[in-house]
C-alpha positions in Angstrom: 44.1 90.0 109.6 45.8 90.9 112.9 49.6 91.2 112.9 52.4 92.8 114.9 54.3 95.3 112.6 56.8 98.1 112.5 56.3 100.8 109.8 60.0 101.6 109.6 63.2 100.3 111.2 63.5 101.5 114.8 59.7 102.1 115.1 57.7 100.8 118.0 56.0 97.4 117.2 52.2 97.6 117.2 49.2 95.6 116.5 47.7 96.4 113.1 45.2 95.1 110.5 46.9 94.0 107.3 45.8 92.1 104.2 45.8 88.3 104.3 48.8 87.1 102.1 47.9 84.7 99.3 49.9 81.7 98.3 51.7 82.3 95.1 53.3 79.6 92.8 55.4 77.3 94.9 54.2 78.8 98.2 52.4 77.6 101.2 49.9 79.7 103.2 49.8 78.8 106.9 47.1 79.7 109.4 49.2 80.3 112.4 48.2 79.0 115.9 51.4 80.0 117.7 54.6 82.0 117.2 57.9 81.9 119.1 59.6 85.0 120.5 63.4 85.3 120.1 66.0 88.1 120.6 66.4 88.2 116.8 62.8 89.6 116.5 63.8 92.8 118.3 67.0 93.1 116.2 64.9 92.8 113.1 62.6 95.6 114.3 65.7 97.8 115.0 67.1 97.3 111.5 69.4 94.3 111.6 68.5 93.4 108.1 68.7 96.9 106.7 71.0 96.8 103.6 71.3 93.0 103.9 67.9 91.8 102.8 65.0 93.5 100.9 62.2 94.4 103.3 58.5 95.1 102.8 56.8 97.6 105.1 54.8 97.5 107.2 57.1 94.7 108.3 55.4 91.8 110.1 57.7 90.6 112.8 58.4 87.0 113.9 60.3 84.1 112.5 59.2 81.0 114.4 55.7 79.9 113.7 53.4 76.8 113.8 49.9 76.1 112.5 48.1 74.4 109.7 48.4 74.7 105.9 45.4 76.7 104.8 46.2 77.1 101.1 48.8 76.0 98.6 50.0 77.7 95.4 50.5 76.0 92.0 53.3 73.5 91.8 53.4 72.7 95.6 54.0 69.0 96.1 55.4 68.7 99.7 52.3 69.9 101.6 48.5 69.6 101.5 45.8 71.8 103.0 45.3 70.7 106.7 48.9 69.6 107.3 50.2 70.8 110.7 53.5 72.5 110.1 56.2 74.5 111.9 59.0 76.5 110.5 60.9 79.7 110.0 59.0 82.5 108.3 61.8 84.6 107.1 62.6 84.7 103.4 63.4 87.6 101.0 61.8 90.0 101.0 61.6 90.2 104.8 58.5 91.5 106.5 56.1 88.7 106.2 56.7 87.0 109.5 54.9 84.7 111.9 53.4 87.3 114.3 50.2 87.3 112.3 47.1 85.2 111.7 48.5 84.0 108.3 51.8 83.9 106.6 53.2 82.4 103.4 56.6 80.8 102.7 58.1 78.9 99.7 57.6 75.2 100.2 61.3 74.6 100.1 61.8 77.0 103.0 62.4 75.7 106.6 59.0 74.2 107.0 58.3 70.7 108.3 55.3 68.6 109.6 54.6 68.6 113.3 54.6 65.0 114.7 51.5 63.7 116.4 51.6 64.5 120.1 53.5 67.8 119.8 51.4 70.9 120.3 51.6 74.0 118.1 52.7 76.0 121.1 55.6 73.6 121.8 56.5 73.4 118.1 56.6 77.2 117.7 59.2 77.5 120.4 61.6 75.2 118.6 62.9 76.5 115.2 65.5 79.3 116.0 66.6 78.3 119.5 66.4 74.5 119.0 68.1 74.4 115.7 70.8 76.8 116.9 71.5 74.4 119.8 71.5 71.4 117.5 73.9 73.1 115.1 76.3 74.0 118.0 76.3 70.4 119.3 76.9 69.1 115.8 79.8 71.6 115.2 81.5 70.7 118.4 81.4 66.9 117.8 80.8 66.3 121.5 82.0 63.0 122.7 80.9 61.0 125.8 82.4 62.2 129.1 83.7 65.5 127.7 83.2 68.6 129.9 81.0 71.3 128.4 80.4 74.7 129.9 77.2 76.5 128.8 77.1 80.2 129.7 73.5 81.4 129.5 71.9 78.0 130.1 68.4 79.1 131.1 67.5 81.0 127.9 65.9 79.5 124.8 69.1 78.3 123.1 70.7 77.3 126.4 67.7 75.3 127.6 67.9 73.1 124.5 71.7 73.1 124.5 71.9 71.6 128.0 69.6 68.8 126.9 71.4 68.0 123.6 74.9 68.1 125.2 73.6 65.7 127.9 72.2 63.4 125.3 75.6 63.4 123.6 77.1 62.1 126.8 78.8 65.3 128.1 79.3 66.4 131.6 77.4 69.7 131.5 78.3 72.8 133.6 75.5 75.4 133.4 75.5 79.0 134.5 72.3 80.0 136.1 70.8 81.9 139.1 70.5 79.7 142.2 66.7 79.5 142.0 67.1 78.1 138.5 69.5 75.3 139.5 66.7 72.7 139.7 65.5 73.7 136.2 68.8 73.2 134.5 69.5 70.0 136.5 66.3 68.5 135.2 67.3 69.4 131.7 70.6 67.5 132.2 73.2 69.8 133.8 75.6 67.9 136.1 76.8 71.2 137.8 75.4 74.7 138.1 77.5 77.8 138.7 75.3 80.4 140.5 76.9 83.6 139.3 74.9 85.7 141.8 76.6 84.2 144.8 80.3 83.7 144.0 83.0 86.3 144.5 86.7 86.6 143.7 88.7 84.4 146.1 91.2 87.1 147.0 89.8 89.4 149.8 92.1 92.1 148.6 90.6 92.0 145.1 88.0 94.7 144.7 84.4 93.6 144.2 83.8 93.7 140.4 81.2 95.9 138.8 77.8 94.1 138.9 77.7 94.2 135.1 80.8 92.1 134.9 80.6 90.1 138.1 79.0 87.1 136.5 81.6 86.7 133.9 84.7 87.2 135.9 83.6 84.8 138.6 82.3 82.1 136.3 85.9 81.6 135.1 87.2 81.4 138.7 84.5 79.0 139.8 84.9 76.5 136.9 88.7 76.6 137.1 88.5 75.8 140.8 86.4 72.6 140.2 88.0 71.7 136.9 91.7 72.7 137.1 92.6 70.7 134.1 90.2 72.7 132.0 87.1 71.9 129.9 86.6 70.5 126.4 83.8 72.7 125.0 82.6 76.3 125.7 79.2 77.4 124.5 78.8 81.1 125.4 75.4 82.5 124.5 75.5 85.9 126.3 78.9 87.4 126.8 80.7 90.4 125.3 84.3 90.1 124.1 86.2 90.5 127.3 84.0 88.0 129.2 84.1 85.5 126.4 87.9 85.7 126.3 88.0 85.0 130.0 85.8 81.9 129.7 87.8 80.7 126.7 90.9 80.4 128.9 89.2 77.4 130.5 89.2 75.5 127.2 92.1 73.0 126.7 94.2 73.0 123.6 92.4 71.2 120.9 89.0 72.1 122.4 86.1 74.1 121.0 84.7 77.5 122.0 81.7 79.1 120.4 80.1 82.6 120.8 76.6 83.3 119.5 77.0 87.0 120.2 80.0 87.4 117.9 82.3 88.1 120.8 85.1 85.7 119.9 88.6 86.7 118.8 89.0 83.9 116.4 92.7 84.6 115.8 93.4 84.3 119.6 91.5 81.0 119.6 93.5 79.6 116.7 96.8 80.5 118.5 95.7 78.1 121.3 94.6 75.4 118.8 90.9 76.0 119.7 88.4 75.6 117.0 85.0 77.4 116.8 84.6 81.1 117.2 81.7 83.3 116.2 78.8 81.0 115.3 75.8 81.5 113.1 73.3 78.7 112.7 72.7 77.4 109.2 70.3 74.6 110.1 67.1 74.1 108.2 64.4 71.5 107.7 66.6 68.3 108.3 67.8 69.6 111.7 64.3 70.8 112.7 62.8 67.5 111.8 65.4 65.7 113.8 64.7 67.8 116.8 60.9 67.3 116.5 61.5 63.5 116.4 63.4 63.8 119.7 60.6 65.9 121.2 57.9 63.4 120.0 59.9 60.5 121.5 60.2 62.4 124.9 64.0 62.8 124.7 63.9 66.6 124.4 61.6 68.8 126.5 60.5 72.2 125.0 60.9 74.7 127.9 58.0 77.1 127.4 58.3 79.7 130.1 55.0 81.5 129.3 52.4 82.0 126.6 50.8 85.3 125.9 48.3 86.5 123.2 49.5 88.0 120.0 48.5 91.5 121.0 50.9 91.3 124.0 53.9 90.8 121.8 55.2 94.4 122.0 55.3 94.1 125.8 57.4 90.9 125.9 59.7 91.8 123.0 63.2 92.1 124.3 62.5 91.0 127.8 65.7 89.8 129.5 66.4 87.0 132.1 64.6 84.4 130.1 64.1 80.9 131.6 62.9 79.1 128.6 60.8 80.3 125.7 57.9 82.8 125.3 55.3 81.8 122.8 52.5 84.0 121.3 49.1 82.4 120.9 47.2 83.5 117.8 
């Protein structure tokens, strides 16, 4: 079968022919129609799991995947051949991912049925980004009329987070380029901070380096319109200094989360702010809940583009995402 693999950590991903995996006892074989692309995929290829999880090589990349059950191993009771399913294709040993024509996972892994009316392409865009967004909203216990700032609102996680925070009743402030303002507004943002246009208010203040201009000016812009502060910060992109700047906007007793492990948790606790560095733990229940919302039309899956499997190395690690990239298989 065709698959995108690396032959060692740090190697260039490439299209290769590899054996079709068979479903062992308690396992489900899935014929994949589509696979999601996430920043985590590049980190896997570069060696994020080295020393943390056993890995088989050639390592097939990809975590998010959707398709149909093509075979089941002995003892499987949750699924039948022909079921449309979506899930996370990362279990120990790593290296048997979703960027392939077939993959196998234990039936008790994160794998759930796809509701009628939801396409495989849409479903494949959901697991990592959507579940992370759902977990963040759940952790923050967002209440109606709270003010929520989402830094990095146009990416995969951010696009879902805007919607879920809006559904929870929050007043959502999203950071985005000006030409993406309509996109995030349609998803539920009440305000958009265009970080490409704002500058420090003091004319004697030197123009910041372009690499940090976004982050220093976001804090100033939000403080100007919300001088009393915000209730929740979800920062999906910033490094430590920039996250610390954004966190000064959060009121005492509020919540601040970083998905890039940029938070100084001790400093947050000193200001009675909960949260910190966040790692999603959501599995099948959260994924099923999201799919139900998608099927009901409450959540839109923002697929930016679809490309064939063989194009995966070209799109891996691309920045400036405005939604999700999905591989068609």
